[in-house]
C-alpha positions as CSV (number, residue, x, y, z in Angstrom):
1,X,-25.3,12.2,-13.8
2,X,-28.5,13.8,-12.2
3,X,-30.5,10.5,-12.9
4,X,-28.4,8.5,-11.4
5,X,-28.4,10.2,-7.9
6,X,-29.6,9.2,-4.7
7,X,-32.1,13.3,-5.4
8,X,-33.0,12.1,-8.2
9,X,-34.2,7.9,-6.8
10,X,-35.8,10.6,-3.8
11,X,-37.8,12.9,-5.8
12,X,-38.9,10.2,-8.6
13,X,-38.4,7.1,-6.7
14,X,-40.2,8.4,-2.8
15,X,-42.3,11.6,-4.4
16,X,-40.1,13.4,-2.2
17,X,-40.8,17.0,-3.1
18,X,-38.1,18.5,-1.0
19,X,-35.5,16.2,-3.4
20,X,-32.7,18.4,-5.1
21,X,-33.5,19.4,-8.3
22,X,-31.2,21.2,-11.6
23,X,-32.4,24.5,-9.9
24,X,-32.1,24.3,-6.3
25,X,-28.1,24.4,-6.8
26,X,-28.3,26.6,-9.6
27,X,-31.1,28.7,-9.4
28,X,-33.6,29.3,-12.4
29,X,-33.7,32.6,-14.4
30,X,-30.2,33.2,-14.0
31,X,-31.0,34.0,-10.2
32,X,-28.7,32.4,-7.8
33,X,-30.5,30.6,-5.0
34,X,-30.4,33.1,-1.3
35,X,-27.1,32.5,0.6
36,X,-25.5,30.1,-1.5
37,X,-21.9,31.0,-2.4
38,X,-20.6,28.0,-3.2
39,X,-21.6,24.4,-3.9
40,X,-20.7,23.3,-0.8
41,X,-23.3,26.1,0.5
42,X,-26.1,23.9,-1.4
43,X,-25.7,20.9,0.1
44,X,-25.8,22.3,4.2
45,X,-28.8,23.9,3.5
46,X,-30.3,20.7,3.0
47,X,-27.7,18.9,5.2
48,X,-26.7,21.0,8.0
49,X,-25.8,19.3,10.6
50,X,-22.7,17.6,7.9
51,X,-22.0,21.1,7.2
52,X,-20.9,22.1,11.2
53,X,-19.0,18.9,11.7
54,X,-17.0,19.6,8.6
55,X,-16.6,23.4,10.2
56,X,-14.6,21.8,13.1
57,X,-12.6,19.5,11.0
58,X,-9.0,20.2,9.5
59,X,-10.2,19.8,6.2
60,X,-11.9,23.1,6.6
61,X,-8.7,24.5,6.0
62,X,-7.0,22.4,4.3
63,X,-9.6,22.0,1.9
64,X,-9.5,25.9,0.8
65,X,-5.7,26.2,1.2
66,X,-5.7,23.7,-1.9
67,X,-8.5,25.6,-3.2
68,X,-10.2,21.8,-3.3
69,X,-14.7,21.9,-3.1
70,X,-15.7,20.9,0.8
71,X,-18.9,18.2,0.4
72,X,-18.4,17.0,-4.1
73,X,-14.7,16.2,-3.1
74,X,-15.8,13.0,-1.6
75,X,-19.6,13.1,-2.6
76,X,-19.1,14.8,-6.4
77,X,-22.3,17.3,-7.6
78,X,-24.7,15.5,-9.5
79,X,-24.1,11.7,-9.4
80,X,-24.6,11.9,-5.7
81,X,-24.7,8.0,-4.5
82,X,-25.5,6.7,-0.9
83,X,-22.5,7.0,0.7
84,X,-21.2,3.8,2.6
85,X,-19.5,2.6,5.6
86,X,-16.3,1.3,2.8
87,X,-15.6,4.5,0.9
88,X,-13.3,5.5,4.2
89,X,-9.9,4.5,3.9
90,X,-6.8,5.1,2.0
91,X,-7.5,1.7,-0.2
92,X,-8.7,1.7,-3.6
93,X,-11.7,2.9,-3.9
94,X,-11.7,5.1,-1.0
95,X,-12.1,8.3,-1.5
96,X,-9.3,9.4,1.5
97,X,-6.8,8.1,-0.1
98,X,-7.7,10.3,-2.4
99,X,-5.4,13.0,-0.5
100,X,-4.1,10.4,1.8
101,X,-1.4,8.3,2.4
102,X,-0.8,4.9,4.1
103,X,0.3,5.8,7.7
104,X,-0.1,9.3,7.2
105,X,-1.9,10.9,9.6
106,X,-4.8,11.0,7.9
107,X,-5.1,7.6,6.7
108,X,-4.6,6.6,10.8
109,X,-7.9,9.1,11.6
110,X,-9.7,6.7,8.5
111,X,-8.5,3.8,9.6
112,X,-10.2,4.1,13.8
113,X,-13.0,5.7,12.1
114,X,-13.6,2.5,9.8
115,X,-12.5,0.3,12.7
116,X,-14.8,2.0,15.2
117,X,-17.9,1.4,12.2
118,X,-17.7,-2.3,11.3
119,X,-17.6,-2.7,14.8
120,X,-20.7,-1.1,15.2
121,X,-22.2,-1.7,12.0
122,X,-21.3,-5.7,12.2
123,X,-22.4,-6.2,16.2
124,X,-25.6,-4.5,15.3
125,X,-26.3,-6.8,12.3
126,X,-25.5,-10.4,14.6
127,X,-27.5,-9.2,16.9
128,X,-30.4,-7.7,14.8
129,X,-30.6,-11.4,12.7
130,X,-30.8,-13.1,16.3
131,X,-33.3,-11.2,17.6
132,X,-35.7,-11.7,14.7
133,X,-34.4,-15.3,14.5
134,X,-36.3,-15.7,18.0
135,X,-39.3,-13.5,17.7
136,X,-40.1,-16.0,14.6
137,X,-39.9,-18.3,17.4
138,X,-42.8,-16.8,19.1
139,X,-40.9,-15.0,21.4
140,X,-41.7,-11.5,22.2
141,X,-39.2,-9.3,21.4
142,X,-40.0,-5.0,21.5
143,X,-37.9,-4.5,24.1
144,X,-34.5,-5.8,21.9
145,X,-36.1,-4.3,18.7
146,X,-36.0,-0.7,21.4
147,X,-32.2,-0.9,21.6
148,X,-31.8,-2.1,18.0
149,X,-33.5,1.2,17.0
150,X,-31.2,3.1,19.6
151,X,-27.6,1.1,18.1
152,X,-29.2,2.2,14.8
153,X,-29.7,5.6,16.0
154,X,-26.5,5.9,17.3
155,X,-24.5,4.8,14.2
156,X,-26.7,7.0,11.9
157,X,-25.0,9.9,14.9
158,X,-21.2,8.3,14.4
159,X,-22.0,8.5,10.3
160,X,-22.8,12.0,11.1
161,X,-19.6,12.9,13.2
162,X,-16.9,11.6,10.6
163,X,-17.1,15.2,9.2
164,X,-15.7,17.1,11.9
165,X,-12.6,14.1,10.8
166,X,-12.3,13.3,14.9
167,X,-12.4,9.7,15.7
168,X,-13.1,10.5,19.5
169,X,-16.7,11.4,18.0
170,X,-17.0,8.6,16.0
171,X,-16.1,5.8,18.4
172,X,-18.7,8.2,20.8
173,X,-21.5,7.2,19.5
174,X,-20.1,3.7,17.8
175,X,-20.0,3.0,21.7
176,X,-23.0,3.7,22.7
177,X,-23.8,1.7,19.8
178,X,-22.4,-1.2,21.0
179,X,-24.1,-0.9,24.2
180,X,-27.4,-0.5,22.9
181,X,-26.4,-4.2,21.0
182,X,-25.4,-5.5,24.2
183,X,-27.9,-5.4,26.1
184,X,-30.3,-6.5,23.1
185,X,-27.5,-9.9,22.6
186,X,-28.8,-10.4,26.7
187,X,-32.2,-10.5,25.5
188,X,-32.1,-12.3,23.1
189,X,-29.8,-15.0,24.7
190,X,-32.4,-14.7,27.3
191,X,-35.7,-15.8,25.2
192,X,-33.4,-18.3,23.2
193,X,-33.3,-19.9,27.5
194,X,-36.3,-19.7,27.4
195,X,-37.4,-21.5,24.5
196,X,-35.0,-24.3,25.0
197,X,-36.8,-24.4,28.4
198,X,-39.8,-24.9,26.8
199,X,-39.3,-27.4,24.6
């Protein structure tokens, strides 16, 4: 299972020696790694921001009451694959549906978070394609690429905020991404007009 994981891919494909191996979580020679009392604590050593956001979420108390593990309830433990925005929701193959039903408060929060992420990701992808197109036509688009990088960083932060299960926190980051997308889109429109004028 570990060999199917993103951690194994990072270790063997990217030569990332910081990627966790068996002993990172399980220790060696019967010794437990310092400060490790659960798998969630193991995850938090490399993903502290996600762990902090999870601690702010309603899931912290709920998972403890149900005696459910934290990180591995959604991400698994050995065969950890790269997470994707489509996981969020209560539909088939969506992780929120393992605990929530359509219409409950958790499902509503998941729908809001999912919508915000998909809207911002779609906008970023569309504007990126537009900027790339005018760049290939010979226009200098460095400022637009900087805006798109800022949009990408905002999306990264939005995906971290998912762990707090607070739609407002996610939407704050996706709004920032959309603002950067809008600015880059205006630059692309100006460049497109210049191309037309030159022709």
